C-alpha positions, 0 to 999 in steps of 0.5 A, a space after each residue: 706299763 708293760 702289757 705283759 703284766 696285764 697278760 699275766 692276769 687277764 686272758 687274751 681271749 677276754 681283752 676285747 671286753 675291756 673296750 666293750 664294757 667301757 662303751 657300755 659304761 658310756 651309754 649308761 652315763 647317758 641313761 637318766 633313770 639308772 643311778 650312778 652307783 648301779 653302773 659298775 654293777 651292770 658292767 660287772 654282770 655284763 662282763 660276767 655273762 660275756 666271760 662265761 660265753 667266751 671261757 666257759 661257766 666256771 670260777 675263772 670266768 668270774 675272776 676274768 669278768 671282775 678283772 675286765 670290769 675293773 680295768 674298764 672302770 679304771 680306764 674310764 676314771 683315768 680318761 675322765 679325770 684327765 680330760 675334765 681335770 685339764 678343762 677345769 671341771 670338777 665333780 659335784 659330790 652331791 649329784 655326781 655330775 661334772 660342773 665347771 669352776 664357773 658354775 661353782 662361783 655362781 652358786 
């Protein structure tokens, strides 16, 4: 993929937020009392606040926040599915936690 396509939609000033929101997502996964379904919403709120500071408080800032949060969450899923898929790890549909195929065979 050519980065020119990304620059057509995401403004260069907010590109730095993609790894920042990604790291916030990693920290949220380590927090035991925050449900998994809430992680994306927290990332979106943080991205929205950050974009409002960088761009200004307008509709464009919200659109950029959605794009940045979406790119970050897509990046997390892409890396996670690739790494865990190569290791033979699957996601438990009930808990959302990653488990190995050995654990599945034991139960």
